[in-house]
C-alpha positions in Angstrom: -0.1 0.0 0.0 1.4 3.4 -1.2 0.7 6.3 1.2 2.5 9.1 -0.5 0.4 10.9 -2.8 0.2 10.2 -6.6 1.6 12.9 -8.9 -0.7 11.9 -11.6 0.4 10.8 -14.7 3.0 12.6 -14.8 5.6 10.0 -16.2 3.1 8.0 -18.7 4.5 10.1 -21.5 5.4 13.2 -22.7 2.6 13.1 -25.2 0.1 13.5 -22.0 1.4 16.3 -20.8 -1.0 19.9 -21.0 0.0 22.7 -23.4 2.3 25.3 -22.1 0.8 28.4 -21.4 3.0 30.6 -23.8 1.2 28.0 -26.5 -2.1 28.7 -25.4 -2.0 32.3 -25.4 -0.7 32.3 -28.5 -3.5 30.5 -29.6 -6.0 32.7 -28.2 -4.2 35.8 -29.6 -4.4 34.2 -33.2 -8.3 34.0 -32.4 -8.8 37.3 -34.1 -10.6 37.9 -36.9 -10.4 36.3 -40.5 -7.3 35.3 -41.7 -7.0 33.5 -45.1 -6.9 29.9 -45.2 -4.4 27.2 -46.0 -1.0 29.4 -44.6 -1.5 32.6 -46.3 -1.6 34.5 -43.1 1.0 36.5 -41.4 1.9 33.8 -38.5 2.7 31.0 -41.2 4.7 33.3 -43.2 6.2 34.3 -39.7 6.8 30.0 -38.8 8.3 29.9 -42.6 10.7 32.4 -41.7 12.1 31.0 -38.7 12.4 27.4 -39.6 14.6 29.3 -42.5 16.7 31.1 -39.5 16.9 27.7 -38.4 17.6 25.3 -41.3 19.2 27.8 -43.6 17.4 29.8 -46.5 16.6 27.1 -48.8 14.4 25.2 -46.3 10.8 24.3 -46.9 8.5 24.4 -44.0 5.0 22.7 -44.6 3.2 22.4 -41.4 0.5 19.4 -41.1 -1.5 17.8 -38.4 0.3 15.3 -36.4 3.3 12.9 -36.3 2.2 10.3 -38.3 0.9 12.4 -41.3 4.5 14.3 -40.9 6.1 11.0 -41.3 3.6 10.1 -44.2 4.0 13.4 -46.1 8.0 13.3 -45.5 8.4 10.1 -46.7 5.9 10.9 -49.5 8.3 13.7 -50.8 11.1 11.3 -50.9 10.1 7.7 -52.7 9.7 7.0 -55.8 8.1 4.2 -57.6 9.0 0.6 -55.9 11.2 2.2 -53.4 11.6 1.1 -49.5 12.3 2.6 -46.6 14.8 1.4 -44.0 14.6 1.6 -41.0 15.0 0.7 -37.3 13.0 -2.2 -35.9 11.9 0.4 -33.5 11.0 3.2 -35.5 7.2 4.9 -34.9 6.8 3.9 -38.5 7.6 0.6 -38.3 5.9 0.0 -34.9 3.6 2.7 -33.6 1.7 4.2 -37.0 -0.7 1.3 -37.8 0.9 0.4 -41.1 0.2 4.1 -42.5 3.5 4.1 -44.9 2.8 0.6 -46.1 -1.0 1.8 -46.6 -1.1 5.5 -47.8 2.5 5.3 -49.5 2.5 1.6 -50.6 6.2 1.5 -49.5 7.7 -1.7 -47.9 9.5 -1.0 -44.5 12.7 -2.5 -44.2 13.0 -2.8 -40.5 16.4 -3.6 -39.4 17.1 -5.0 -35.7 18.8 -2.3 -34.0 19.1 -2.9 -30.3 20.2 0.5 -29.0 17.5 1.8 -31.5 20.2 3.3 -33.9 21.3 2.5 -37.9 24.5 2.1 -38.6 26.2 2.7 -41.9 27.1 -1.1 -42.8 23.5 -2.1 -42.5 22.5 0.4 -45.2 25.4 -0.9 -47.4 24.1 -4.2 -47.0 20.9 -3.2 -48.2 22.3 -2.1 -51.2 22.8 -5.4 -52.9 19.1 -5.4 -54.3 19.6 -1.9 -56.0 18.6 -3.0 -59.6 17.4 -5.8 -59.0 13.6 -5.7 -60.1 12.6 -8.5 -58.2 12.9 -6.8 -54.9 12.0 -3.5 -53.5 14.1 -0.8 -54.1 15.7 0.6 -50.9 15.2 4.3 -51.5 14.4 6.3 -48.5 16.4 5.6 -44.7 14.3 7.0 -41.8 16.4 7.6 -38.5 14.5 8.8 -35.4 16.3 11.5 -33.5 16.0 10.8 -30.3 15.4 7.2 -30.8 12.1 5.1 -29.2 14.3 3.7 -26.8 15.5 6.6 -25.3 19.2 6.7 -27.0 20.3 10.0 -29.3 22.6 9.7 -32.7 25.8 12.4 -32.5 25.8 14.6 -35.6 29.1 12.7 -36.8 26.5 9.4 -36.8 24.1 11.5 -38.9 26.6 12.5 -41.5 28.2 9.2 -41.7 24.7 7.8 -42.5 23.6 10.2 -45.0 26.8 9.8 -46.3 26.3 5.8 -47.1 23.1 6.7 -48.3 23.6 9.4 -50.8 26.9 7.3 -52.2 23.6 4.6 -53.2 21.7 7.2 -54.3 19.1 6.8 -51.3 17.6 9.7 -49.3 17.3 10.1 -45.7 14.4 11.5 -43.8 14.7 12.1 -40.1 11.6 11.4 -37.9 12.2 14.2 -35.1 9.1 13.9 -33.1 11.7 14.4 -29.8 14.4 16.5 -31.9 14.4 19.1 -29.2 15.5 16.7 -26.7 18.0 15.5 -28.6 19.4 18.7 -29.5 19.1 19.9 -25.9 21.4 16.9 -24.7 23.9 17.5 -27.2 24.4 21.4 -26.7 20.8 23.3 -27.2 22.4 25.5 -29.5 21.5 26.4 -33.5 25.3 24.8 -34.3 24.5 21.3 -32.8 20.6 21.8 -34.8 22.1 22.2 -37.8 25.2 19.5 -37.6 22.0 17.2 -37.1 20.3 17.8 -39.8 21.0 20.0 -42.8 24.9 20.2 -42.2 25.2 16.0 -42.0 22.8 15.9 -45.0 19.4 15.0 -43.8 16.9 15.5 -46.9 13.6 16.1 -44.9 12.6 16.1 -41.2 9.7 15.6 -39.3 9.7 18.7 -37.0 8.2 17.2 -33.8 6.4 19.8 -31.3 2.9 18.1 -29.5 5.3 16.4 -27.3 7.1 19.4 -26.4 4.3 21.9 -25.4 1.9 22.3 -27.9 -2.0 21.1 -28.5 -1.3 19.8 -31.8 0.4 20.1 -35.1 3.8 19.3 -36.6 6.0 20.8 -39.4 8.0 18.9 -42.2 11.0 20.5 -43.2 12.3 20.0 -46.7 16.0 20.4 -47.2 15.9 18.5 -50.7 14.9 20.9 -53.1 13.0 18.0 -55.0 11.2 17.2 -52.4 10.2 21.1 -51.4 8.7 20.6 -54.9 6.6 18.2 -54.6 5.3 18.4 -50.8 2.2 20.4 -51.5 0.6 18.2 -53.6 1.1 15.4 -51.5 0.2 17.0 -48.3 -3.1 17.8 -49.7 -3.0 14.1 -50.8 -2.6 12.5 -47.6 -5.5 14.4 -46.0 -2.7 16.6 -43.8 -3.3 20.3 -45.1 -4.9 22.2 -42.0 -7.0 24.9 -43.6 -7.0 27.2 -40.7 -3.3 26.7 -40.7 -2.4 30.1 -38.6 -3.4 27.9 -35.1 -0.5 25.5 -36.0 1.8 28.2 -37.2 0.9 30.2 -33.9 1.4 27.0 -31.2 5.3 26.8 -33.6 5.8 30.5 -33.2 5.2 30.6 -29.5 7.4 27.6 -28.9 10.6 28.7 -31.0 10.6 32.4 -29.5 13.5 32.9 -27.4 14.3 28.9 -27.7 11.8 28.1 -25.3 11.3 24.7 -27.3 14.6 24.0 -26.2 14.4 25.3 -22.8 11.7 22.6 -22.2 13.1 20.1 -23.7 16.4 20.5 -21.7 14.0 20.7 -18.2 12.5 17.5 -19.4 15.7 15.8 -19.9 17.2 16.7 -16.1 13.7 15.5 -14.7 14.3 12.0 -16.2 18.2 12.7 -14.9 16.5 13.1 -11.5 14.4 10.3 -11.6 17.1 7.9 -12.5 19.2 9.9 -9.7 16.3 9.6 -7.2 15.2 5.4 -8.2 18.5 3.7 -9.2 19.7 2.6 -5.8 16.3 1.1 -4.8 16.8 -2.4 -4.7 14.7 -4.3 -7.4 14.8 -1.2 -9.6 17.6 -2.0 -12.8 18.9 0.3 -15.4 20.8 -0.3 -18.1 22.3 2.9 -17.8 21.4 7.0 -16.9 18.9 8.5 -19.7 20.3 10.7 -22.5 16.8 12.2 -22.7 14.0 12.4 -21.2 13.1 8.5 -20.9 13.9 5.8 -18.9 13.7 2.0 -18.9 13.9 0.2 -15.7 13.2 -3.3 -15.2 11.2 -4.0 -12.2 10.3 -7.1 -9.6 7.0 -8.3 -11.6 5.2 -8.3 -8.7 5.6 -4.4 -8.1 4.7 -3.5 -11.5 0.2 -3.3 -11.3 0.5 -1.6 -8.1 2.7 1.0 -9.1 0.8 1.7 -12.1 -2.4 1.7 -10.4 -1.1 4.6 -8.3 1.1 6.7 -10.6 -0.1 5.3 -14.2 3.1 4.4 -16.7 3.7 2.2 -19.5 5.0 -1.5 -20.0 7.6 -1.8 -22.2 9.3 -4.7 -22.6 6.6 -7.4 -20.3 8.7 -10.3 -21.3 11.7 -9.1 -19.0 9.2 -6.7 -16.9 11.0 -3.4 -18.1 8.5 -0.5 -18.1 9.1 3.2 -19.4 9.1 6.2 -17.2 9.3 9.3 -19.3 9.1 12.8 -18.0 7.6 15.9 -19.7 8.1 19.8 -20.4 6.0 20.4 -17.2 7.7 17.4 -14.9 8.4 18.7 -11.9 11.3 17.9 -9.3 8.5 17.4 -7.0 6.7 14.9 -9.0 9.9 13.5 -9.4 10.5 12.8 -5.8 6.9 12.3 -4.9 7.0 9.1 -7.6 10.1 7.4 -6.3 9.0 8.0 -2.9 6.1 5.5 -3.8 8.5 3.2 -5.8 10.1 3.4 -2.7 7.4 2.2 -0.5 6.0 -0.4 -3.2 9.4 -2.3 -3.2 9.6 -2.0 0.7 13.1 -0.9 1.0 14.7 2.3 2.4 17.2 4.5 0.8 20.6 3.2 0.4 23.0 6.0 1.0 
């Protein structure tokens, strides 16, 4: 029986967090008068300008409704006939999008085993042996996730090496950046860090995540590849990802980009994950593979304790076969939330703090 008050669902997912006050205020401010639809408005033009400040003068930005839609639009701009997408077995497009790329784009996913959630160049080189064989789907796009679904993050050099390998074989590179802010924050939280992981590394198109970092809804597809930018307006409409009242998506992104709030929020989320790790790592029965890189930790717990903890403060199972769960922090996770949760873990596991 846990006697400590539960901190809500603070560790279920950053996708369960609320909307940042600045974002809510931006929505309210945009909700005045009439503005032309489909992006012909000052809010969207401001977003496009801000994104060029981030990714360079040739970057073209296309706002969409959600993360799955962003990935589908991004991949659609890159894929050619009979082409396939190389990704990890952990990739969101492979595991958590209900087959959207396959169904909507008709593209095969070549999901490769990556225990740490990260592809390596040799895997791309190995898949290139099917190029030119009419009996095989042609590897055409490499999709990376930054940060990954298992809480790791590529370095800028790792992404550059993957882009070099892909481009050497005529492939393009998509980066699923649903949690790009967390990876950038973890590696320095600067414009140079962002560019080194994206445009400077050779990424062709990226999904720029924002919903998990304080927005109500909406994401962006950023095309760094000229051909992708030319076709993006059409595929966005075709796959039902063109918001008519686009100013509301744009206003939210503008609020996050103002004074680098998006990186501040992600940095806080990462720090709370480190605090959570430090507060629970010495509890007997809680086993970590290592400290967190971004805003998620994946402890293994005694199986008899998991259900009781989830009933008290819900979180998701991760790998039930080894009793591994996921604890995830968010932009609004407080130090008090972390401390209360750690206290609850100690109580249910029935141990005292080890100095």
